[in-house]
KEKE-3310 file (N, C-alpha, C; in steps of 0.2 Angstrom, whole numbers, plus 5000, padded with zeros to 4 digits):
npx = (5088:5097:5107:5096:5094:5106:5109:5099:5104:5116:5111:5104:5116:5123:5114:5114:5127:5128:5119:5107:5089:5082:5071:5054:5052:5066:5071:5073:5067:5071:5072:5068:5074:5073:5063:5053:5050:5048:5035:5029:5028:5020:5008:5006:5004:4992:4983:4983:4977:4966:4960:4960:4949:4938:4937:4935:4922:4917:4916:4908:4896:4895:4892:4881:4871:4872:4867:4854:4850:4850:4840:4831:4813:4808:4800:4793:4779:4773:4763:4749:4745:4748:4740:4729:4730:4732:4718:4710:4712:4709:4696:4690:4693:4685:4673:4670:4661:4647:4654:4664:4682:4682:4686:4673:4663:4666:4668:4653:4649:4654:4648:4636:4632:4642:4644:4644:4631:4616:4606:4594:4591:4581:4578:4576:4583:4597:4598:4596:4608:4618:4617:4619:4632:4638:4634:4643:4656:4656:4655:4667:4678:4674:4677:4691:4696:4691:4701:4713:4712:4713:4724:4733:4729:4733:4747:4751:4750:4759:4772:4774:4774:4786:4798:4795:4799:4812:4819:4817:4826:4838:4840:4841:4844:4849:4853:4842:4831:4836:4834:4822:4814:4822:4813:4800:4800:4803:4788:4781:4786:4781:4768:4766:4768:4757:4746:4752:4749:4736:4731:4735:4727:4715:4715:4719:4707:4697:4699:4701:4687:4681:4687:4680:4668:4668:4671:4661:4649:4653:4651:4637:4632:4635:4625:4614:4614:4614:4600:4592:4597:4592:4579:4563:4564:4569:4569:4554:4551:4536:4531:4533:4525:4515:4514:4513:4501)
npy = (4206:4205:4215:4228:4228:4231:4243:4250:4251:4257:4269:4273:4275:4285:4297:4298:4301:4314:4323:4322:4322:4306:4295:4292:4277:4275:4279:4280:4277:4285:4287:4301:4307:4320:4328:4318:4321:4334:4333:4325:4335:4344:4337:4334:4348:4352:4343:4347:4359:4355:4349:4359:4368:4358:4358:4372:4372:4364:4372:4383:4376:4372:4386:4389:4382:4386:4398:4395:4388:4400:4407:4401:4397:4398:4384:4385:4395:4407:4416:4415:4410:4421:4433:4427:4428:4443:4446:4441:4450:4463:4460:4460:4473:4480:4478:4483:4489:4502:4515:4516:4514:4529:4544:4554:4549:4548:4561:4565:4558:4564:4576:4575:4564:4563:4577:4592:4594:4602:4617:4615:4602:4589:4579:4566:4564:4567:4556:4545:4548:4547:4532:4526:4531:4522:4510:4510:4510:4499:4491:4494:4490:4476:4476:4476:4463:4456:4457:4455:4441:4436:4440:4432:4420:4421:4417:4406:4400:4409:4406:4392:4396:4404:4395:4385:4394:4398:4385:4383:4393:4389:4377:4382:4382:4393:4409:4418:4409:4411:4425:4425:4418:4426:4438:4433:4431:4444:4450:4442:4446:4460:4457:4453:4465:4473:4466:4470:4483:4483:4479:4487:4498:4495:4493:4506:4513:4507:4514:4527:4528:4525:4534:4545:4544:4546:4560:4566:4561:4567:4579:4579:4576:4587:4596:4591:4592:4608:4610:4604:4610:4624:4635:4633:4621:4610:4595:4592:4588:4579:4581:4595:4601:4597:4607:4619:4618)
npz = (4998:5010:5007:5006:5020:5024:5018:5025:5038:5036:5030:5044:5052:5046:5045:5061:5062:5055:5062:5058:5059:5068:5060:5066:5067:5072:5082:5098:5117:5131:5148:5158:5173:5177:5170:5174:5186:5186:5180:5190:5201:5194:5195:5208:5212:5204:5212:5224:5221:5217:5230:5237:5231:5233:5249:5250:5244:5253:5264:5260:5259:5271:5276:5270:5277:5290:5288:5284:5297:5306:5299:5302:5309:5326:5333:5345:5351:5362:5359:5357:5372:5378:5373:5377:5392:5393:5387:5397:5407:5401:5399:5412:5416:5407:5412:5423:5437:5439:5440:5426:5418:5411:5407:5404:5411:5423:5426:5425:5435:5445:5445:5450:5457:5466:5470:5477:5492:5491:5497:5492:5488:5489:5503:5500:5490:5492:5500:5491:5483:5493:5494:5483:5482:5490:5483:5473:5480:5486:5473:5466:5476:5474:5460:5461:5468:5460:5447:5455:5457:5446:5439:5449:5444:5432:5435:5435:5422:5416:5421:5417:5404:5403:5406:5395:5386:5389:5388:5375:5369:5373:5366:5354:5338:5329:5327:5324:5330:5343:5346:5343:5353:5364:5361:5363:5378:5382:5378:5386:5398:5398:5397:5411:5417:5412:5419:5430:5431:5428:5440:5450:5444:5446:5462:5465:5460:5468:5481:5478:5474:5487:5494:5489:5492:5506:5509:5500:5509:5521:5517:5516:5529:5534:5528:5532:5544:5547:5541:5551:5561:5559:5560:5564:5558:5563:5573:5585:5601:5605:5618:5619:5610:5613:5624:5619:5615)
capx = (5085:5103:5108:5092:5096:5112:5108:5094:5108:5120:5107:5105:5123:5125:5110:5117:5134:5127:5115:5098:5084:5080:5065:5051:5055:5074:5071:5072:5063:5077:5070:5073:5072:5072:5056:5048:5050:5042:5027:5026:5026:5013:5003:5002:5000:4986:4978:4983:4971:4957:4958:4957:4942:4934:4937:4932:4914:4912:4915:4901:4890:4893:4890:4874:4867:4873:4864:4849:4849:4850:4835:4825:4809:4808:4796:4787:4776:4768:4758:4742:4744:4749:4734:4722:4730:4729:4712:4706:4712:4706:4689:4688:4693:4678:4667:4670:4654:4645:4658:4671:4687:4679:4685:4667:4658:4669:4665:4646:4647:4657:4646:4629:4631:4647:4644:4642:4624:4614:4601:4587:4591:4576:4579:4575:4589:4601:4598:4597:4615:4622:4617:4622:4641:4640:4635:4649:4662:4655:4657:4675:4682:4673:4680:4698:4697:4692:4706:4718:4711:4712:4731:4736:4727:4741:4756:4753:4751:4767:4776:4775:4777:4792:4799:4794:4803:4819:4821:4817:4831:4844:4840:4841:4848:4852:4853:4835:4829:4837:4831:4813:4813:4820:4806:4795:4802:4801:4783:4779:4788:4776:4760:4766:4769:4752:4743:4752:4747:4728:4730:4735:4724:4708:4715:4718:4698:4693:4701:4697:4679:4681:4687:4675:4661:4667:4670:4651:4645:4654:4648:4629:4631:4635:4620:4608:4616:4611:4593:4591:4597:4588:4573:4556:4564:4572:4565:4552:4548:4530:4529:4534:4520:4508:4513:4509:4493)
capy = (4207:4207:4223:4232:4229:4236:4251:4253:4251:4263:4277:4276:4278:4293:4302:4300:4306:4321:4326:4324:4318:4300:4294:4288:4270:4271:4284:4276:4281:4286:4289:4308:4308:4328:4328:4315:4325:4342:4330:4324:4340:4349:4334:4335:4354:4351:4337:4352:4364:4351:4348:4365:4368:4355:4361:4378:4371:4361:4377:4388:4373:4373:4394:4391:4377:4389:4404:4392:4389:4407:4409:4396:4401:4396:4381:4387:4401:4408:4422:4414:4411:4428:4435:4425:4430:4449:4447:4440:4454:4467:4459:4463:4480:4484:4474:4488:4491:4509:4521:4513:4519:4533:4551:4558:4546:4549:4568:4566:4556:4570:4582:4574:4560:4566:4583:4595:4595:4609:4618:4614:4596:4585:4571:4559:4565:4565:4548:4541:4550:4541:4525:4525:4531:4515:4505:4512:4509:4491:4488:4496:4484:4468:4473:4476:4458:4450:4458:4452:4435:4435:4440:4427:4414:4419:4417:4398:4401:4413:4402:4387:4399:4407:4388:4383:4398:4395:4378:4383:4398:4386:4373:4387:4381:4397:4417:4419:4406:4413:4429:4425:4414:4431:4443:4431:4432:4450:4449:4438:4452:4465:4454:4453:4471:4474:4463:4474:4489:4484:4477:4494:4504:4493:4494:4514:4515:4506:4517:4534:4527:4525:4542:4551:4543:4548:4566:4567:4559:4573:4587:4579:4577:4595:4599:4589:4595:4613:4607:4601:4618:4630:4638:4631:4616:4604:4591:4596:4584:4579:4586:4602:4602:4598:4612:4625:4617)
capz = (5006:5013:5004:5009:5027:5026:5016:5030:5043:5035:5032:5050:5054:5040:5048:5066:5063:5052:5066:5056:5064:5065:5058:5071:5067:5073:5089:5106:5123:5135:5154:5158:5178:5178:5168:5177:5193:5184:5179:5196:5205:5192:5196:5214:5214:5203:5216:5230:5221:5219:5237:5240:5229:5237:5254:5250:5243:5257:5269:5259:5260:5279:5279:5269:5283:5297:5289:5286:5304:5308:5297:5305:5314:5332:5332:5350:5351:5367:5359:5360:5380:5381:5372:5383:5398:5392:5385:5403:5412:5399:5399:5418:5417:5402:5415:5430:5438:5440:5437:5423:5417:5407:5409:5404:5414:5430:5427:5425:5442:5452:5445:5452:5464:5472:5470:5486:5494:5489:5500:5488:5488:5494:5508:5496:5483:5497:5503:5485:5482:5497:5494:5476:5484:5494:5479:5471:5483:5486:5467:5465:5479:5471:5454:5461:5471:5453:5444:5457:5458:5438:5438:5452:5440:5427:5436:5433:5414:5414:5425:5412:5397:5404:5408:5388:5382:5392:5387:5367:5369:5375:5362:5348:5333:5325:5329:5322:5334:5349:5345:5344:5361:5367:5360:5367:5384:5383:5378:5394:5403:5396:5399:5419:5418:5412:5424:5438:5429:5430:5447:5454:5443:5451:5468:5467:5458:5473:5485:5475:5475:5494:5498:5486:5496:5512:5506:5500:5515:5526:5515:5516:5534:5536:5525:5535:5553:5545:5542:5558:5565:5556:5564:5563:5553:5568:5576:5591:5604:5606:5623:5617:5604:5618:5631:5615:5615)
cpx = (5091:5105:5103:5093:5103:5112:5103:5099:5113:5117:5106:5110:5124:5121:5112:5123:5133:5123:5109:5096:5083:5072:5062:5053:5062:5075:5070:5071:5068:5073:5074:5069:5069:5063:5051:5047:5046:5036:5024:5024:5021:5009:5000:5001:4992:4980:4976:4977:4964:4956:4955:4951:4938:4932:4934:4923:4912:4910:4908:4895:4887:4889:4883:4869:4866:4867:4856:4846:4847:4843:4829:4820:4809:4800:4790:4785:4771:4762:4750:4742:4744:4744:4728:4724:4728:4720:4707:4706:4710:4698:4688:4688:4688:4673:4666:4663:4654:4650:4665:4677:4686:4680:4678:4662:4660:4666:4658:4645:4648:4652:4638:4629:4637:4648:4642:4635:4623:4608:4594:4586:4585:4580:4581:4582:4594:4603:4599:4606:4619:4622:4619:4630:4642:4641:4643:4656:4662:4659:4665:4678:4681:4677:4688:4699:4698:4698:4712:4718:4713:4720:4735:4734:4732:4746:4757:4755:4758:4772:4780:4777:4784:4797:4800:4801:4811:4821:4820:4822:4836:4845:4840:4846:4851:4851:4845:4831:4829:4834:4823:4812:4815:4815:4801:4796:4801:4795:4779:4780:4782:4768:4760:4766:4761:4747:4744:4749:4738:4727:4729:4732:4717:4709:4714:4709:4696:4693:4700:4689:4677:4681:4684:4669:4662:4668:4663:4649:4647:4650:4639:4627:4631:4629:4614:4609:4614:4605:4592:4592:4593:4582:4568:4557:4566:4567:4562:4549:4540:4528:4529:4527:4513:4507:4511:4501:4490)
cpy = (4209:4214:4228:4233:4233:4243:4254:4256:4258:4271:4280:4278:4284:4297:4304:4305:4314:4325:4327:4320:4312:4300:4290:4279:4268:4276:4278:4279:4280:4289:4295:4308:4316:4328:4326:4318:4331:4338:4328:4329:4344:4344:4336:4341:4354:4348:4343:4357:4362:4350:4355:4368:4364:4357:4368:4378:4367:4368:4381:4382:4373:4381:4392:4386:4383:4396:4401:4391:4395:4409:4405:4399:4396:4391:4381:4393:4402:4414:4421:4413:4418:4433:4433:4429:4438:4449:4445:4447:4462:4467:4462:4469:4485:4482:4478:4490:4499:4512:4517:4517:4521:4540:4553:4554:4548:4559:4570:4563:4560:4576:4580:4570:4562:4574:4587:4595:4602:4610:4617:4607:4593:4581:4566:4558:4563:4558:4544:4542:4544:4535:4522:4525:4526:4509:4504:4511:4501:4488:4487:4491:4477:4469:4474:4467:4453:4452:4454:4445:4433:4434:4434:4422:4415:4418:4410:4398:4405:4410:4397:4390:4401:4400:4385:4386:4399:4390:4379:4389:4395:4380:4377:4384:4387:4404:4420:4415:4409:4418:4431:4423:4421:4437:4439:4431:4440:4451:4447:4442:4457:4463:4456:4460:4475:4472:4468:4479:4489:4481:4484:4499:4501:4493:4502:4515:4514:4511:4525:4534:4528:4531:4547:4551:4546:4555:4567:4566:4565:4579:4585:4579:4583:4599:4596:4591:4602:4614:4608:4607:4623:4629:4635:4625:4611:4600:4594:4590:4585:4585:4592:4606:4603:4604:4618:4625:4619)
cpz = (5010:5012:5007:5016:5028:5023:5022:5035:5043:5034:5040:5054:5050:5043:5057:5067:5058:5056:5064:5061:5062:5064:5065:5073:5070:5080:5095:5113:5127:5141:5156:5167:5179:5176:5172:5185:5192:5185:5186:5200:5202:5194:5203:5217:5210:5208:5221:5229:5220:5225:5239:5238:5233:5244:5253:5248:5249:5264:5267:5259:5268:5280:5277:5274:5289:5295:5286:5294:5307:5307:5300:5310:5320:5334:5337:5349:5357:5366:5361:5367:5381:5378:5376:5389:5398:5392:5392:5406:5409:5399:5406:5419:5412:5406:5420:5430:5440:5435:5433:5423:5411:5411:5411:5409:5422:5431:5428:5434:5447:5450:5448:5458:5468:5473:5477:5487:5494:5493:5496:5486:5492:5498:5504:5491:5487:5499:5498:5483:5487:5496:5485:5476:5486:5488:5476:5472:5483:5479:5465:5469:5476:5465:5456:5464:5464:5449:5448:5457:5450:5437:5442:5448:5433:5428:5435:5425:5412:5416:5418:5405:5397:5403:5399:5385:5383:5389:5378:5365:5370:5370:5354:5344:5330:5330:5329:5329:5341:5351:5346:5351:5365:5368:5363:5374:5388:5383:5385:5398:5402:5396:5408:5419:5418:5417:5431:5437:5432:5437:5451:5451:5448:5458:5470:5464:5465:5478:5484:5476:5483:5497:5496:5490:5502:5513:5507:5506:5521:5524:5517:5523:5536:5533:5529:5542:5551:5545:5548:5562:5565:5559:5561:5558:5557:5570:5584:5593:5605:5612:5621:5614:5611:5624:5626:5616:5620)
residu = (MET:ILE:SER:ILE:ARG:ARG:CYS:SER:VAL:THR:LEU:VAL:ALA:ILE:LEU:ALA:LEU:SER:GLY:GLY:ALA:LEU:PRO:ALA:TRP:ALA:GLN:MET:HIS:VAL:PHE:ASP:PRO:SER:ASN:TYR:SER:GLN:ASN:LEU:LEU:THR:ALA:ALA:ARG:THR:LEU:GLU:GLN:VAL:ASN:ASN:GLN:ILE:LEU:SER:LEU:GLN:ASN:GLU:ALA:GLN:MET:LEU:ILE:ASN:GLN:ALA:ARG:ASN:LEU:ALA:SER:LEU:PRO:TYR:SER:SER:LEU:GLN:GLN:LEU:GLN:GLN:SER:ILE:GLY:ARG:THR:ARG:GLN:LEU:LEU:SER:GLN:ALA:GLN:ASN:ILE:ALA:TYR:ASP:VAL:GLN:GLN:ILE:ASP:ARG:ALA:PHE:SER:THR:THR:TYR:ALA:PRO:ALA:SER:ALA:ASN:GLN:SER:ALA:GLN:SER:LEU:ILE:ALA:ASN:ALA:GLN:THR:ARG:TRP:GLN:ASN:SER:VAL:ALA:GLY:LEU:GLN:ASP:ALA:LEU:ARG:VAL:GLN:ALA:THR:VAL:VAL:GLY:ASN:LEU:ASP:THR:ASN:ARG:SER:GLU:MET:SER:ALA:LEU:ILE:ASP:ALA:SER:GLN:GLY:ALA:ALA:GLY:ALA:LEU:GLU:ALA:ALA:GLN:ALA:GLY:ASN:GLN:LEU:VAL:ALA:LEU:GLN:ALA:GLN:GLN:LEU:ALA:ASP:LEU:THR:ALA:THR:VAL:ALA:ALA:GLN:GLY:ARG:ALA:GLN:SER:LEU:GLU:ALA:ALA:ALA:ARG:VAL:ALA:ALA:GLN:ASP:GLN:ALA:ARG:GLU:GLN:LEU:ARG:ARG:PHE:LEU:ALA:PRO:ASN:THR:GLY:TYR:GLN:PRO:SER:THR:VAL:ARG:MET:PHE:HIS:GLU)
# end
């Protein structure tokens, strides 16, 4: 046993002196500061890369969240209220009495009721046309007042809708919500302009009918005066008839 151990120690010494590789059981672990520092630096760089990747993923996730907010629809819609307001105004315009907003109907009226009085028209026809013109004027004024009342009634609805849309725009989470709120505000302004146009149209119609009635009445008055002054057709007092008798 002692001789074997001595041989082993001698073999190790010989290999060490000759520069040969030592067997695994004969090698000793030696601490290398340079190698340790290099390994530590590599681990730190690897950790930094991992952190950068995590930060990049977080940024991408936030970008997706922002895109989702931009694509989110506005939870409030004033479309139904606007359609109802426009519908009320349009219904009144479609219910215009006698002479409606129709070019062909207007042309027929001005070729008959508002046409110049002719010599072959009977007195009953002249009186009937005058009465129809008066009725048209009254109906036009009534229609104008109804449209004005409806437009004034729409003001409260428009005011509440505008307030709700402004609140929705200020609290919008994304670009799409803000854009939709802006579009609805534009639609509300368009509805208000439509009400204003309807009011002007109704008022203009009433004024036009009244002016046309005055012109037709003046023409009819001239015709009636001509008939009154025509020979053998005018009014003769009873005393004159008695004198001739």
